[in-house]
Structures are given as structure tokens and as C-alpha cells.
C-alpha positions, 0 to 999 in steps of 0.5 A: 500500500502506498504511503499517504502524502499531504500538502500543508503550511508550516506553522511552527519550527521551534522544535529541533528537527521538527516542523508543525504542518497545518493541512487543510481539507475541503468538503461539502456539507452533507445537508447544507451543501456548503463547502467547509474547510477543516484543518489539522496539525501534523508534527513532521520530521525535518532532518536538516531544519530547512523549513520555517514558518510560512513555507509550503511542504509535502509530508509523507507517512513514516514509521513512528519517530517519537511520541507525536511524529509519524510524518516526514517532510518530503519536499517544500517551497520556501515562502516568497519574501517581498 
């Protein structure tokens, strides 16, 4: 079975070799038929501490690394600075 891959935005990089990624999903409400946005935070392993707040990253499932980390950062794009 392939590993799941999710895209999200880094919301915290304070921990060493760890980033917190907010992943947003959109779906239609079954009764009201309106589009709803729900988000969830994932702790992901970032070996080189390469990503900071605001960066867009792709995370992939992995074996448990610590109590909260079950994802690793696969690739990412740096936030554009003005």
C-alpha cells in the first residue's frame, strides 16, 4: 500500500528537527451543501531544519519517530519574501 502524502503550511519550527504542518481539507456539507474547510496539525520530521514558518511542504507517512511524529517532510517551497 502506498504511503499517504499531504500538502500543508508550516506553522511552527521551534522544535529541533521538527516542523508543525497545518493541512487543510475541503468538503461539502452533507445537508447544507456548503463547502467547509477543516484543518489539522501534523508534527513532521525535518532532518536538516530547512523549513520555517510560512513555507509550503509535502509530508509523507513514516514509521513512528517519537511520541507525536509519524510524518516526514518530503519536499517544500520556501515562502516568497517581498
